[in-house]
C-alpha positions in Angstrom: -24.0 -8.1 -48.6 -22.9 -4.8 -47.1 -25.4 -5.1 -44.3 -24.2 -8.6 -43.5 -20.6 -7.3 -43.3 -21.6 -4.4 -41.0 -23.4 -6.8 -38.7 -20.4 -9.1 -38.6 -18.2 -6.2 -37.7 -20.5 -5.1 -35.0 -20.6 -8.6 -33.6 -16.8 -8.8 -33.6 -16.5 -5.4 -31.7 -19.1 -6.6 -29.2 -17.3 -9.9 -28.7 -14.0 -8.1 -28.2 -15.5 -5.7 -25.6 -17.0 -8.7 -23.8 -13.5 -10.1 -23.2 -12.6 -7.2 -21.0 -13.9 -7.0 -17.4 -14.0 -4.2 -14.8 -12.0 -5.2 -11.7 -12.8 -3.2 -8.6 -9.9 -3.2 -6.1 -9.9 -1.8 -2.6 -6.3 -1.2 -1.4 -4.2 0.4 1.3 -1.8 3.2 0.2 1.5 1.2 0.4 1.4 -0.4 -3.1 0.1 2.7 -4.9 3.3 3.6 -6.8 3.9 0.0 -7.9 0.3 -0.3 -9.0 0.6 2.8 -11.1 3.3 1.1 -13.1 2.0 -2.5 -13.3 -1.7 -1.9 -13.9 -1.5 -0.3 -17.3 0.6 -3.3 -18.4 -2.0 -5.7 -17.2 -4.8 -3.8 -18.8 -3.0 -3.8 -22.1 -2.3 -7.5 -22.0 -5.8 -8.6 -20.9 -8.3 -5.9 -22.0 -9.5 -5.7 -18.4 -9.9 -2.4 -16.7 -8.9 -2.0 -13.0 -10.5 0.5 -10.7 -8.9 1.4 -7.4 -10.2 2.7 -4.2 -7.3 3.7 -1.9 -8.2 3.7 1.7 -6.5 3.3 5.1 -6.5 -0.3 6.4 -8.8 0.4 9.4 -11.5 1.9 7.2 -11.1 -1.0 4.7 -11.7 -3.5 7.4 -14.8 -1.6 8.6 -16.2 -1.5 5.1 -15.6 -5.2 4.5 -17.2 -6.0 7.8 -20.2 -3.8 6.9 -20.7 -5.8 3.7 -18.9 -3.7 1.0 -17.8 -6.1 -1.7 -15.1 -5.1 -4.2 -13.7 -7.8 -6.5 -10.4 -8.0 -4.6 -8.3 -6.3 -2.0 -4.7 -5.5 -1.3 -3.8 -5.3 2.4 -1.4 -6.7 5.0 -1.3 -10.5 5.0 -2.4 -10.9 8.6 -5.5 -9.0 7.7 -6.1 -11.2 4.7 -5.6 -14.3 6.9 -8.3 -13.0 9.2 -10.7 -12.3 6.4 -10.1 -15.7 4.9 -11.1 -17.3 8.3 -14.3 -15.3 8.4 -15.2 -16.3 4.9 -14.9 -12.8 3.2 -11.8 -13.7 1.2 -10.9 -16.8 -0.7 -7.9 -18.8 0.6 -7.2 -20.2 -2.8 -7.1 -16.9 -4.7 -4.4 -14.9 -2.8 -0.7 -14.1 -3.0 1.9 -12.3 -1.0 3.5 -9.5 -2.9 6.3 -7.9 -0.8 7.5 -6.6 2.5 7.5 -2.9 3.2 9.3 -1.3 6.1 9.1 2.2 7.8 11.5 4.9 6.5 12.4 8.3 7.9 12.1 11.3 5.5 13.1 15.0 5.7 12.6 17.9 3.5 14.9 17.9 0.5 18.2 19.7 1.5 17.5 19.5 5.2 20.0 17.9 7.6 19.5 14.2 8.0 19.5 12.7 11.5 21.5 9.7 12.4 19.2 6.7 12.7 21.8 4.0 12.5 21.0 2.6 16.0 18.0 2.6 18.3 19.7 5.1 20.5 20.6 7.4 17.6 17.0 7.1 16.3 15.7 8.0 19.7 17.9 11.1 19.9 17.0 12.1 16.4 13.2 12.1 17.0 13.6 13.8 20.4 15.8 16.6 18.8 13.3 17.2 16.0 11.0 20.2 16.5 8.1 18.5 14.8 7.2 15.1 13.3 4.4 13.5 11.3 3.3 9.9 10.9 0.0 8.0 10.2 -2.8 7.9 12.7 -2.3 5.0 15.1 -6.1 4.3 14.9 -6.1 4.0 11.1 -2.9 2.2 9.9 -0.5 -0.6 11.0 2.5 1.8 10.8 0.9 4.4 12.9 -0.2 1.9 15.6 3.3 0.4 15.6 5.1 3.8 16.0 2.8 4.6 19.0 4.1 1.4 20.6 7.7 2.4 19.7 7.4 5.7 21.6 6.2 3.8 24.6 9.0 1.2 24.2 11.6 3.9 24.0 10.1 5.7 27.0 9.4 9.0 25.1 5.7 8.9 24.5 5.0 12.0 26.7 7.9 13.9 25.0 6.6 13.1 21.6 3.0 14.3 22.1 3.6 18.1 21.7 5.6 17.7 18.5 3.7 14.9 16.8 1.0 15.3 14.1 -1.0 12.4 12.7 -1.5 12.5 9.0 -1.8 9.4 6.8 0.3 9.3 3.7 -2.8 9.1 1.6 -3.9 12.4 3.2 -0.8 14.5 2.5 1.7 13.2 5.1 4.7 13.6 2.8 3.5 17.0 1.7 3.6 18.2 5.3 7.4 17.4 5.3 7.9 18.9 1.9 6.4 22.2 2.9 8.1 22.4 6.2 5.1 21.8 8.5 6.9 18.7 9.9 10.7 18.4 10.2 10.6 14.6 10.1 8.2 12.1 8.6 7.9 8.3 9.3 6.1 6.2 6.7 6.2 2.9 5.0 9.0 3.3 2.4 6.7 2.5 -0.6 4.5 5.5 0.3 7.2 8.1 0.1 9.9 6.7 -2.1 8.6 8.4 -5.2 7.7 11.7 -3.6 9.5 14.8 -4.8 10.7 17.5 -2.5 11.7 15.0 0.3 14.7 12.8 1.0 14.5 9.3 2.3 17.1 9.2 5.1 16.8 5.5 5.5 14.9 2.7 7.2 14.5 3.0 11.0 16.5 0.4 13.0 15.4 -3.2 12.9 14.9 -3.2 16.6 12.0 -0.8 16.3 11.1 -1.7 12.7 7.7 -2.9 11.4 7.9 -5.5 8.6 4.6 -5.4 6.8 3.9 -8.2 4.3 1.4 -7.0 1.7 -0.8 -9.3 -0.2 -3.7 -9.5 -2.6 -6.8 -11.7 -2.4 -10.1 -12.2 -4.2 -13.4 -11.9 -2.4 -15.5 -15.0 -1.9 -18.6 -13.0 -3.0 -17.0 -12.3 -6.4 -19.4 -14.2 -8.8 -17.0 -13.9 -11.8 -13.6 -14.1 -10.1 -11.4 -15.1 -13.1 -10.3 -11.5 -14.0 -9.4 -10.6 -10.4 -7.6 -14.0 -10.0 -5.6 -13.1 -13.1 -4.7 -9.7 -11.7 -3.5 -11.3 -8.4 -1.3 -13.7 -10.4 0.1 -10.9 -12.5 1.0 -8.8 -9.5 2.8 -11.7 -7.9 4.5 -12.9 -11.0 8.4 -13.3 -10.7 8.7 -11.1 -13.8 7.3 -8.2 -11.8 9.5 -8.6 -8.7 11.8 -5.8 -9.8 8.9 -3.4 -10.0 8.1 -4.1 -6.3 11.7 -3.7 -5.4 11.9 -0.3 -7.1 8.7 0.7 -5.4 10.1 0.2 -1.9 9.2 -3.5 -1.2 11.5 -6.4 -0.3 10.6 -10.0 -1.1 7.6 -11.3 0.9 9.2 -14.6 1.8 5.8 -16.1 2.7 3.2 -18.1 0.7 
């Protein structure tokens, strides 16, 4: 009798463990703070365990093209659309999560430049002794800002004062410790950093509106847990978490 009870208990434990799955997610850095809040809730509700690889978008694209196959990805929606077209991502297991825009940050306590108009923004970055933003070859925001300097006619003036450092590689810290006077990053990547002040979003005329989304890979042989995570992240009940993390509504399907 005791043996039968022990076997039944072991079977129950094994069955419970089988309900939980490991979900491997490759993501850019923009949603990191929101994921840190929402993921434990999802894991507690479902018994699944989510494992993240944070990586710049260019490197993620390269890894996917080379055949690396996580269960799902979080990346800008245009990149998701392209991977749906080439068959890497499922078009029926995706969701838009939110729009993130570029903000300007300074060291806490430092004077904040006026960035209320494109002309004031231009003067502010020209007056700064040093500045940091993401690598144009690695991230959408870095590539966009490189175009902005050309658009404003100040690309040559920016070169000696500009350092490229992705947010995932310590970009905010370089502002915090005084290495750079100004930092320019997607708001979600710096909104929770201590030791810096978010001055505000850069003017809409030079702004980048990046819609982030999530999608499940076509090669995922057991996609249900990943699909559940996509739906959880996009649930209306979690919209406030995205807002608090620096995102605005995505306004796309």
